[in-house]
N, C-alpha and C positions, 0 to 999 in steps of 0.2 A: 455429535460434535465432528469439528473438521477443522480445516485451516485455509485460510486465503492468503495466496501469496503472490505478490506482485515484484516483477523485476523491471527495471528501466534504467536509462541512461540519464544522467542530468548534467547541466552544464557545468555547475559548480556545487559540489556537496555542502559546503559551508554557506551558501545561498539558500539553498533547498532544505536543509535540516530544520531552520526555525519555522518555515511555511508548513512542514511536515507537523512539527510540534503545535502549530497554532490550529491544526486540524483536528486534534485529539477528541474534541467534543463531538465531532461529526461520527468517528469511528466508534465511540463508546455508544452514541445513539443507534449505531446500526448494529450492537450486539458484538462489535469485536473487541478483543481482549488481548492481553499478553503479548504486545506487539514486540518484534525484534527487528532491528534495523541493521543490516549486514551491508558491508563494502566488501568489493574484490580486494583481495591483498596485493594486486597488480594495478588496479585502476580505482581510485577512490570515489570516482563519478559513476561507477558500475554498481548500482543499489539493489538490493532485495530486501522486502518487507514479509515478515511471517506474522500473522494473527490468528489467534483462534476465534471460533464463533461455535454458537450452539445452534442458531435458525439459519439454514441454508438459504431460505428464500430471502432474508434480511441481507445476508452477504453478498448474495447474486445483486439486491437493489442496489448497495452500495457499490458494487463493482462495476454497474453499469451507469451509475448516476451522473448527471451532467455537472453536478457540482463538484465530482471528484476530477473530472476532466479539466474543468475551469481551473481548480487549484493547482493540478499537476502542470498546467501550461503555464501558469503564473509563477510557479516555484522553478521553473526552468527545465523540467523533464523534456528530453529529446527524444522524438519519434513516439510510437504507440509503445505503451507498457504491455508486457506479457503477463495477464492475469490468469492463474489458476485457482480454482475452488474444489477442494480435496476433501475426501471424507475418511473418517478413521476405519479401518478394517479390524475387527476383532476376530 
């Protein structure tokens, strides 16, 4: 088990969030669960998403997918996101 963490700036959170919500089926299909959407306390357009995964190869495929890039661009993501794929240490 691990976590996928995506950090990016968006042009407008209120425009971005509905697009993020519409993409839920793709996240679920990739095995991503328990997503948390977080905003910076000083800038609501500074967004971090944290999701759990069970299969690292599926998480990597999702993070690298052209679909994700297309959806992010259409939703107003500014610049390249920073994506971390982390594993739980026991």
